N, C-alpha and C positions, 0 to 999 in steps of 0.2 A: 674411466672413457666412455663407455657406454650410459654413464649421467650425463655426460657432458652433451651425447647426442641425443640421449632422451630430450633434453633442455632445449637446444636450439631446433628440434622438433617439435618441441611443445606445440598446442593449440595456439596458444596464445601469441606466441615471438612469430609465426607463420600470418597472424589476423595484423599483426603491427605492422611487421614487412607488405605485407597486401596493402593494408592501409598507405602507409610511408612510399609507396610504389605508388600508388595515384594521387599522392598529393604532389610529389614528385612531376605527377605525366601534365600536371595540372598547370605548374610552375613552369615548367618548359615552353606549356602552350603558350603563359606571357609573354616570355624573352623571346617566344618565335615571333609574335605579333609586335615588340618593343618599332622598330622601323616605321608601323603604324600610328604611333603612340598616341598621334593625338586625336585620329578616327576609333581606334581602340578605347581612349578615356573618354570621350565621350559618348561613346556605347554604353560604356560601364557606368557614368554619371548618368545617364534616361534609364537605365537597368534599374539602380538605387532610387533614380526618383519617383520610379514605376511601384516598386517595392513597395517605397515607404508609404504610397500614397495607398497602396492595398493595406498594409499592418496599419494604418489608422483607421479605416475603415473595415476593420475586421473585428468578431466579437470576442475575438479572444482575451486576455486578462491582461489591463493596464498596464503591470507591471512588466508582463512579457513583451510587451509591443515598446515599451520606452527604451528597454533594455538592447531592443534588435536597433531601435533608432539610433542611440548612441553608436553605437558599432559602427551602424553604414554611416552616418555623419565623419566618424573616425576615419573609414578607411571605405573613402569611394569608390574606388578602383573594385575593389573586391566583395564589398561590404554586401551588395545585391545578389551578387552571384550566390556568397554562401549561404544569403538568407534563401535561395528558391533551393539549396542543394539541403539545408537541414532546420530549415526557420522551422517548417510544418509541423507541429507536435501529434496533429491525428494522422490515423491510419491512412493508408491509402483508398481513394475510392471503390477499387475492387473488393479488395480486403473489407473496408464499413458495409458495401453492400451483402456481402456473401455474411458478414454474423448479424447484420439485421435480419436477413431472411430467418432465421437459427433463433436468436434472440425473440422474433416475434410470435416462432411455436407456443414460447412460452406464457405469452398473454392471452391464455384460456379464461375468460368467462366466467367459468365454472367453480375457476380457483381463487376466485376471489370471494373476500369476505367482507362487505359494505354494511352487514349487520352490526360484525366487529366494530368497526368503526366507527359507527354509531352511536353504538353505546359506550364507547371510548368517549363519545364527542359530549357524552350526559353528564360523564362522571372530571372531565377534566378538557378542558376547551384547546386550552395551549399542545398540551400531549397530543388530543389529535389531529392541531393542526401538523404538529411535527410526522407523525406516524404516515397523516394522508399524505405529505409532499415525497415521502420515502415511497409510496405503496406506487404513487401515480407517474412518481418517474423512475422506477425500479422494473413493472409489468409483475413486481412480487407484491407480497399479501402479508395484513396481520392476524395474530395467533393467540391462541390463549391452547390450553390443554397442552403446555409446554413445561419443563420443568430445564432452571440455566442452576450451574455449578461452576462458580467461579473458581479457576486454578490459580490463584497469586503467585508461583513461582513455576519458571519451567521443572526442576524436582519433580512436584505436584504434578504437572502437563502430562511429564512423560510417563511414571507410573500409573497415572488413570488412564493415560491412550493404551497403555501395553497389557493393561487389566481390558479394557473394553474392545479390543480387537482380538484379544483369546474369546471372547463370546461369540465374532461373527460366526454366524451361520450359512448365510448366503450372497455377498459380497462385501466386497471395501475399496474405496475409493479415495485415492488423497494425490492435496494439489499442493506443492509449495515452491516458494521460490527459490529454495537454496536446498541443497541434500548434498552431505558430506560426511564419507564414510569413518567411520568411529563407533564410539559406545553405543551413542543412539542408535543410529540407521541400523547397525549390525545387527543390535535386539530387535526392532520392528522387523528387518528384513527375516530374523527367523523365525519370527510369529509368521509374515506375510508365507514364506514358502512352505509351511507347514500348511496353512489355510488354500492354498493354492493345490498341493495333495487334494485337502480334502473333499476339492471340486468346486471350491467357491471362486467368484467373477475378483481378481485381485489389478487394480489399476492404479499406476502412478503418472504423473504432471507433474513435469518442474521445467523451471525456467532456464534456457539454455544460458542465458549469458550469465543469470546467480549464480551458475553451477561451474562457468568456466573455468574458474580455479580452483574448483572442489573434488571434482571427479573427471576420469579419464573421457576423453572423447569415446568411446567405443560403450561407455557405460551404458545407455540404453539398450545397446547388444548383451550384457553382463543380466541385467534385470530379466530381460526375454528368454534368457538361456534358464531363468528359475521358475518360468511359467507365468510370470507377473507382463500384462500387457501395457507399455509405456506409450505416452505421448510429450515429445518434446517442444514444447513452449516457444514458436518464435525464434527458429535454430539462427543460428549468429552468422550470417554469413559479412566476411570483410570487403563490403563493399560502402560506400560512402552515402549514407540512404538515412533519412528522420526514423524510416519506423524502425531502427533498431530501440529507438529509446523506448518504443510502448514494450514493456516489461509484464510479466505475472507475477506479482507482487503478495498475489495470495495463499492464504495459509487454510486450506480443507480440509476435512478429513470426515468421511460418511461411513456410515457402520448401517447396514443393513438397511437403510431408509432410516434408522428410529434413532441415532445418536449421529451428534454431528459434532467436531471438535472446533474453531477458529480460535484466532487471535494474533501476538507479532511472534511465535515461537516456530523456527525453522529446523529441520532436521539434523543439527550441526552440536561439537561436544560444549562450545564456549555457551550455549542454551540451557544448559542442565548444569553446566560450572563442572564438567569433566574438563575445561579446556578456561585456563588463565587468559582471557587475551587484553582485558580493560578491569581487571579489578573484579568485583563482585558482579556477574551479569543478572538485572533483574530485570525481567518477561514476563505475562502472564497469558494467560487463555482461558475459554471459557467453551464447556459441555454443555449439549446443547441435548434435548432428549424428548420426543413426542411431535406436535405437527408440523412446529417451523424447520423441523430437520428438512422437508420436501423441497423449500428455498434454497437449499444447500443441494439440492438433486439438483436441480432446476442450473445453477450456477456452473455445477463441474458439468453435467451432459452438456451444456449446448456450445461450450467452450471445445469440448473434448468433438463432440460431434464437427466441427468448425475444420478439423484438422485431420479426422479421418475420413469424414465424408460421410459420418452417419446419418439416420433417420430415426432415432428414435425416440421411442411411443413416453413421452415421457410423466404423462399420465398414471402409467401404469406401475409407478413410482410411489405415487401420494398414499397408494395402500397401507406404503409399509411405515410410514412416518406415526405411529402410535405410543402413544406412552403409558409403559409398564405399568400397573397399578399399584405398585411398590412406591413408585416415586409421586410427591404432589405437587402440583402444578401451581403455579401464582404469577400472576399480573397478567401483562402483554407483553408479545418478543416479534420484533421487525428484521429479520435478516435484510440485507442489503448488498446490492455490489455496485461498482463503480468501475467504469473502463473510458476510453479516450473514440469509443466508435459515436459518439452526440456532443452535443458544444456546452451539454447539463453536469456540472463539477458536483455531483453529489455528493460525494466525500465532504469536500468544505462545506456545501451548502446545508446534510445533518449538521458539522459543525458551528455553522455560524448560529442556526435556528435553533440551537439548545443553549450558545450563550445569549444570544437574545432574551430568550422565555426563562433564565435563571432569574429569580428572584432572592435567594436567600448566597446562595454560593455555587461555584465553578468552580472545580478542579480538574487540572488536563497535567498529563504525563506526555510527555513526546520528545523521541533522540536526539530528533533534529527541530530547529526553531525557525526556520525559513522561509516566510507570511509575508503574503500582500495586503495590498492598501485594505481592503476589505474585513479581512482578519484580525490585524491591528486596531482598526475601528471600533471592530466589534467590540476586541477584550478591553482596550481603553473605556469606551460610551458605560459598560456597564461594570466597571471600576467604579465612578466617576458618578455613576448612579448608585454606588454603596453597596455593591453586590461582592462579594467576599471572591476575590478572582483570584486563582493559582495556579502558578502553571511551574512544572519538574521538570528539568534537562537533569544531563547528564553532570556531573563532574571529572569525569574523568571520559574522553570524546571517544569514536573510532576514526575521528577523519579531525587533521587541523583546522582545514581549511572550512569547514561544516562547522567545526568548533567556534572557529571566531565568528561568521556570519553569523550564528544561534547570536554570540554574545552581544553585537550591535545591535540588537534588539531591545536588550535589558534596560537601558534608558530611557527610551521612551515608553515602554510599559511602566518603568518603575514609578515616572513621574504622574502616571496617569491614577496609581494607586494598585498596581497589579502586585502580587507579591511571586518573586523569582526565587523559585529553591532549585537546588546542583544536588543530585542525589550521591553522597559524600563515599559510599562504598565502592563508586564504580561507575558501569553503565548500565544506564535505564532503558531500554528499548520498548515499554510500553506505551499502547497508542490509547489512550483510556480518557473520556470523559465522566465527569460523573455529575449530580445540577441534583442539588433541594431536596438529596436522599430521596430520590424516586425516578430520575431519567438517566442513562447510565448508556454509552458505547465503547463497545472492544471489539476490536477488531485489527485488519492491518495497515488501515490510513492515516500516515505519516502527516506532521505540519511542513512541508515542503512541498516544492513546488510538481519533482516526480511524481509523490504518490498523487496530489492532490487534480494534475492533468495530462502524465502519462501512463499512469500503471493500469492494471486489471487490480484493482480492491476489493476487500469486501469487510464485512461485520455484521454487528446483531447489535440493535435498537430495543434496550429495556424499560421495560416502565411497571415501577411496583413489581418487583418479582423480587423471588425466594435470594438470587444473589447479591440483590443490591446493598444491602446489609454488610455482605462481605466484602464487594468492593470498597466503600466507604471505611472499614476497618484495615485496607490495607492501604489505604491512602492515608490514614492516621499514622501507621507504622513509617512510612516513604516519609512521611512530613519530621517522623521523629528523629531518624536518623540523615537527613539531609541538610544542606546548608542555606540560611535565607539568606541572600544576598541582598546588601546593603548598600547606602548611599554611597558610603566610604568606598566600599570592594569596586563601584563602579568610577568614580572620579578619580580613582589612582592608578587608573588603566594610562601607560603615557598616550601621548600626543601624535607619534608615529604608529602605535599599533589604532589607534583611535581611526587616523586615515588610512590605513590596512584595511581596518572592517568596512569603513564607508565605500572604499572602491569596491569590494567584494561584494557589497549590498549591489552594486548595479548591474552585477555579472551571476547573479542569486538564480534569476527564473532559467539558467542556462547550465544550471548545475546540474 
């Protein structure tokens, strides 16, 4: 009985009921105006017409615009009104203004390293242009004096993370999309509790919607009782508003300002294969030590300040970003962030720059292949130019609809010469690009509309670092165990399924 009561009063159930009530109220309002149907219809059509004009003139992605125009044309009475309620994928003006104020604090001239950029320009013009774009678009900078270690699977990431957390002396900052009670989180919390008792500044930030099915509603208080400072990103409120789409999809750990972790791995047991959801879970991460860690500190602290109304002196954390002499640095490192506070799709542009600049090969792993026309053009053109373009997707997906949309792109890409692989052991969650044995990206940015346009994301751009070779070796192993999709695989798909995929493609930007 208690279990049933807990289920009925679960946050998800209550949220669903609240949203359902709002939908019912909206429908009742429409019914109420039926007696004035002609007038009501004309007003709605006029609103829809004005909305379409706005959409056409907007600077958003064309695929996103086309989807909304089609929906408004199909449903002229409600289409325009629904767009006004949900169509904006950007933050509210108030939130954007506040975030921009905080982000601008990171634009400190003294933190920029134009000399390193000039040095890279002399070595490799193409790499310089990519790095320069990231620096100009993010208010972050390029670094040397940084050691990077590629962590090719969740189990290795977890082991290394525990090792480094145990060494912490001053502070630990953690930011994740998902945290879930289990082996992984519990072991980490054991370390964090011990560090709190030692007097360290321990902070955790997690996304509310990402964790809504993973942890109890009062979990913030549970962590705070352990002495951990907690920030819940964009608390989910059961009201119909577009800002609920803006989630914190980043995964960042910062230890004493000199060590950082990022990648695709959340704090949940499936990421270390303690829980089997979709076969073998393949994910990765990267450990960064030295100067570049300061950029991750800026990322974390700027969002922390936004929610806690703090006024942190960011510059004081720069002195902590030092490289232990026992670690050997190589190459250039540029951490980056992406967010919906501006009209710059940084994550996608970084990927496009890599694809367009590749000369020999470009290898890609992504759990979701839901891409716009710009990305399709870049991939197909590179393949037609003779570049070895390979894309790895999951053999076992974590969502049927997403899987169908992903597969809907196979034929077009294949016919242009793009090689497609499916990771047969299970589900691959990596978001990793590698080009020409010299440039790589490891981070949190999926190749779907949510990651590219709606979410707060991060990653690290690498040029000729010591980790590049390990990333390539991992790709080699992935290709070895993956299925190379053939023309027969594509052509044997039934007509009804092809139609289903085509329809899903239309609404993909809203997924």
